[in-house]
N, C-alpha and C positions, 0 to 999 in steps of 0.2 A: 579174126582179129587176135592180136597177141596181148598178153597181160604181163606186167612186171610185178612179180611177187618177191619182195625182198630184192635180191640182186639176180634173180632167176627170171628170165623171159620165157614165157610159156604160152602156147596157143590156148585160146579159150575153150575150143572144142576138146582139146587134149586134156585140159584140167577137169572139165565136166565129166568126161568118160572115166577118168581115173577115180574121181570121187564116187561116181555111181558104182564103180566096180568095188571100191573099198567098203562102201556102206551098203552092200547088197544084202537084202533081207535083215536090215538093222532098223529098229524103230526110228521114226522121224525125230523123236525127242533126243535120242542119243546122237543122231546125225547132226542136228542143229547145235547141240551143246559141244560137240567135238570141234565144229568150225568156230564157235564162239571162243572156246578156250585157246585155239591156235591164234586167233586174232589178238586176244587180250595178252597172251603170253609174249607175242612179238612186240606189241606196243609198250608193255611195261618193262621188259628186260632188254629191249633194243636188240633182240636176236633176229638174225636174218639167215636165210638159207643160201648157201653158196652153190648148190647143185639141185637139179630137179629131183634126184633120188632122195636127198635129204628132206625135201618138202613132203614128198609122198610118204616117207617113213614116219614123219611127225603126225601126219593125218591118220596113218594106219594105227598108231598107238591108241587112238580114241575109241577104237572098237574092241579093246580088250575087255574081258569078261567082268572083272571087278569094277572097271570104270562104268560099264553099262549098268551094272547093278546099283552103283551109287547114284547115277543119274536118274534111273527109273524109280528108285525108292524115294528120292527127294523132290523131284520136279515132275510137273505135268507138261503136256504139250503147250498149253497156254503160257506157263511160266517160261518155258524155253523160248517161245516167240517174243516175250517181253524182254528177256535178256539179249536176244539177238538184235532187237530194235535199239536197245540201249547201247550196244556195242557200235552200231553204225551212226549213232547220234553224235554230232560234233559239239553240242552244247555241254557235254559232260566231260570235256577234256580237262577242266580244272580239277574235277574229282579224280581223274586218272593220275594227274600230277601229284595230288595229295597222297594218293596211295603209294606212288613211287617214293615219295619222301619218307613215308612210314617204313617201307621196306629197307631203304638205305640206312635209316637210323638204327634199325634192329641189327643190320649187318655191321655197321661201323662201331656202335657202342657196346653191343652184346655178342657179337659174332654169331648171330642167329639168322640164318638164311634158309628160306623154304626151298624144297625140291620142286621139280616140275609136277610131280603127282600131288603135292600139297597145293600148288597153285591151281590145279584142275579142280580140286575140292572147293577152293576159295572162290573160283569163278562161277560156281553155281549160286552165288549170292549176288544181290544187287550191289552197285558201286557204293552206295551209302553204308550198307551193311558190311561190305568188305573193309571200308575204312574204320568203322566202329570195331570190328573184330581185331584188326591190326593194332589199333590204339589200346584196346583192352589187353591184348597180349603184352604189349610194351609196359603197360602199367603193372601187370602181374609180375613181370620180371623185376621191375624196380622194387616192389614191395617184398618180393622174395629175397632179394639181395640185402635189403635192410634187415630182414629177419635173420638171415645168416650172419650178418655182421654183429648182431646183438647176441646171438646164441653160440656161435662157433668162434673160438679165439685163434685156433691154429689156421694159418693162412692156407696151407696145402689142403687141409680137410675142407675148408670153406670153398676153395676153388673147385675141388672135385664135386661137391654137392651142387654147386652152381652149374657146372657143365652138364651134370646129369639132368638138371631141371630144364636146361635150354634145348628142348626138343620141340621143334615147330609142330610136328604132327600131334604130339600129346597136348600141346598148348592150344591147338586149333580145334581138337575134337569137342570139348565142352561147348564151344560157341556154335559149331555145326549142329549140335543137339539143342541149341537155344537155352542152355542152362542159365545163362546170364539174364534171361528175360523172365525167369520164374518169380513169383511174388516173394517179397522180402529181400530181394537183391537190389542194392542201390546202384542205379545205372551210372556209368562213368561220366556222362554229360551233366550230372547233378552233383558231382563230388564237391564243387566249390560253393554250393549253397543255392546257386541259380542254374537253371537249365540252359545249356548252350546247344546250338546246332552242331551236328557232327563235323561239318566242314570247318566251322569256327573253332571248335576244339582242336582239330588237327592243325590249324594255323597258329593257335596259341602255343601248342607243343613245338612247332617248327620255329616260332619266334624265340623261345627259350634257347634253343640250340644256336640260332644265329647270333644272339647277344653274347653267348659264351665264346663263340668263334671271334666276334669282334673284340672282346676283352683280351683274348689270347693274342690276337694280331697286334693290338695297340700296346699292351703292357706286358706281354709274355707271361700272363698269369692264368692259372687254372685252379679250381677249388681243391682244397686238401681233402683228406679222407673224412674228417669230421663234417666239413661243409657238404661233401657229397652225400653223406648219410642224411643230413638235414634236408638237402634238396630232394632226395628220393622220397622222403616221408611227406613232403608238402604237395598238395594238389597243384595241377599245372597252371591254373589261373593265378593262384597266389604266388606261385613260383615266378611267373612272368612279371607280376607286379613288383616282386622283390628285386629281381635282376634289373628291371627298369630303373628303380631307385638307385641301385648300385652304379649303373653305368652313367647316371646323371650326377653322381657325387663328384665334386671337384677336388676334394682332398680327403684322404683317409690314411691312417697309419697301418691298418690291417684290413684288407679287403675281405678276408674270410670272416672276421668278427662282425664286420658291418653286414655282410650277406646273411649270416645266421640270425642277426638281430632283425633284419628286414623280413626274413622268412617266418620268424616267430610272430611278428606283428601282423603280417598279411594273412597267415593261416587262420587267424581268428576272425577275419572279416568275411562278410557275405559279398562275394565279388561275382561279376558277370561279364558281359561282352564289352563293357566300357574299357576294360583293361586292354583288350585287343585293339580297340580304337586308339588308345594312347600309344600302343606299340607301333601301329601303322604310321601315326604322326611322327614319332621319333625316327622310324626307318626312312620316311620320306625326307626328313631334315638331314639325316646322315648321308643320304644319297644325293642330296642337293635339290631334289624335286620340290621340297617345301620352301626353298629360298629363292626360287626363280621369280624374277620380276618381269612383267610384260614389257616387251620392247616397244619403244616409242614409234608410233606410226606418223610419218611425215607426208602430208598431202602435197601434191603438185599445185602450181599456180592455177592451172586450168581447172583442177578439181575444186579448189577454193572459190574460183569465180562462179562455177556452176552451183555450188552450195549457197553462195551469197545470193544468187538470183532466185533460187528456190525459196530461200528464207524470206526475201523481200516479197515474193508472190504470196507466200502464206500469210505474212503480216497484212498485206493489202486486202486479202480475202477475209480474214478473221477479225482484223482490227482496222477497219477502214478509217476510223476517226483519228488514228495515230499518224496517218500519212498526210492529213490536212495541215496546212500552215497555220499555226496558232498565232493569234494576235498578241502583242505584248500587253501584259496586264498593268493597270495603273497602280502605282505605289501610293500608299496612304500619305496624306500630308502630316507633317510634324506639328507638334504644338506651337512651335514658333512661326508657323506659316512659311516654311522655306520652300514649299512646292513639292514636286514629286521626287526631287533628287535629294538624297541624304547628304549631310555635311561630310566632307572628307575627314576621316579619322586622323588625329594627330595634329590638328591645327591649334595654334596658340590661343586664339580667342574665338568666342562664339560669333556667328554671323548675325547681322541685323534682322530682328523679327519683322514680319509683315512685308517682305519683299514680294512684289508681284510677278517678277520675271521667273519663269520656270525653266528648268533645264531638261533636255531630252533624257528620258529614262535610260539608265545604263551608262551614261557618260560621266566623266569626272566633273565635279562641280567647278565652276569658274568664278569670275568676279561677281559678287552680289550686286544687284541693281542693274545689271545689263539686260536688255531685252533681247529675246531670241536665244537660240541654242549656241552653245560654246563648242568649238571644235575640239575633240579629244586630243590631248597631248600638247596643246598650245595654251599659253597664258593669255588672259584678256589684255588688250592694249590699254595703255594709260589714256584716260580721257583727255582730249585736246582742248576742252573748254576751260574756262576759268574756274578757280576754286571758289569757296563760299563768298568771300568779300571782293572778288575780282582779282585776287592774286593768283598767279600761276605757281604751282608747286615747284619748289627748287629742285626736286628730283625728276622733273619731267623728262629730261633728255637721258638720264642715266637709269631710271627705274625700268624694270621689266614688267611692271603691272602693279595695279593697286589692289591686288587680291589680299585676303587676310595673311597669306604667307609673306607678302611683301609690304606689310603695313609700316608706315613710317614710324620712327622711334618716338614721335610726339604723342604716343598713346600710353595707356597704363602698362604696356609691355616694356617700356624703357625710357631713358631720359631723352631730351631733345638732341637732335643730331641732324645729319644731312637728310634732306627730304622732308623736314618739318614745315607745315604751312606757316606763313608769316603772320605776325599778330595783326588783328583787325583793329579798327578804330574804337576808341573808348578809353578806358583807363590805361595809362601807359604801362607797358611791361606786362600786360595781361595777355594771356594766350587762350583762345577759345579751345575747348576740348571738342574735337570733331569725331563723328562716327565714321565708319568705313565709307559711307556714302558722301561724306563731306558736308552734311547739314548739322547745324547746332541743335542742341536739345530743345524741345518744345514742350509746353505745358498742355494738359488736356483742355479740350474745348469747354468754354463757359466758366473757368475758374478765375476768380479775381484775387489779385495779390495787392494788399494795402491800398485799395481804392483804384488801382489801375484797371483799365479796361481789359476784358477777357481777350486772351491771345489765342488765335487759331494756329494750326500747324504751319500756315503760310505767313503768320505775322511775326512780331518781334520776338526775340529770344527771351526767356524768363529772367526776371531780375535776380541778381545774386548779391551777396554781401558786398562784393567789390563793384557792383554796377554792371549793367548790360552794355553791350557794344553800342556806341553812339548815344548813350543816355547818361544821366547823372547817377552817381552811386546812391544806393538806398540809405535812408536815415535809420540808424540803429534804433531798436525799440527803447533803449534806456534814454536816449535823447528826447524822444517824444514824451516820455513820462515827465521829464524835468520841465519841458516847455509848458505842459498843462498845469503843473503845480505853480509855475511862475505866474 
């Protein structure tokens, strides 16, 4: 079978024979680390081989004497196997991308690029340790530049000393010897006051660069020399917090003054991973991911019918009592004894108490005194019988009903008019006041007035000062007193 290595297609047997030939009588640790370095170097720098000879020349470099000594002095066979397993693990791809970002920043901002030999030494470390070393080198360069800016005033002299310091091999050597791990040394991940994971710290540093690029893209602005000095002195977490505040500022006369003020405030705070979370939220908002609204999902009619059926089945199973037809509840009687139906709101006068006819619950109230239910939406018909004294109401043919809404004007609601019952016998010109039922007022049972017999509800009307219908008027009390004295 053939393999594609970079852009070179090679037979598997041919590749195996050449590797065995190149690493003949070479320790297995050197052999494994040579292959690990080739794989990592291609993955990080995106370097491919255009010819088969170039591939084999790169592998042959790994058996050089000084490389073998470095590997054998620093690693055991077990360490080499762990690094080989890590190289083939797909779950560490995010760490590899973070390492690439560190290398790109060193090359873009400080013109510091490692050689292939330096990368071979770096690849003898784990990926987390590689990122930590690269970040520490970057931080050392920043602090050295701040020191040169403060001590050396001549620009040419300052640039020469900085170029002399920017030697990747010299900057890498102390970390290969693990001098940064000695007691008394403050680790980089605790510089902000709280300990951060190496990957989180790398993302914090990357976030600072992305915000400055965004500011330059939007406003064509970049920090001046004084701001750059203040930026380099500040730890990365406080730096990210300060530039986040700056980018969220809606109005400022001097971005450099605002940035230096923010840097001074944030440097005195004890900050941690919450700053990186704020940065991620801001980044998602700027990219539009934080403002996305879920699209409305519209179900089809068939789907809605199925969901309705399932819902009804669940209700019938868990709440069977809700599916039974409930009987209408009786409404309480009112104090006036109007039955189960309440009086219609807005009527001009109260309905006669004590009516026996009840209306069907839920229907609009009809004419009081009618027996049976009243059809909703229709007025009760005008009674066809005679009025109280045998007279037929004058509004019989024109009235739409004798409900309280259509009460004749011969009531306390207004003066006499059309539809007023005719006067009954008795005192001329007197008109009986009738209730909506057409009956005159009656006295309670068993009450005697001036020696008259008790009158029941079915008897004569009560005597009045003007006299009752069909009877003589009452004698005023003053007249009686005069007669007795006489």
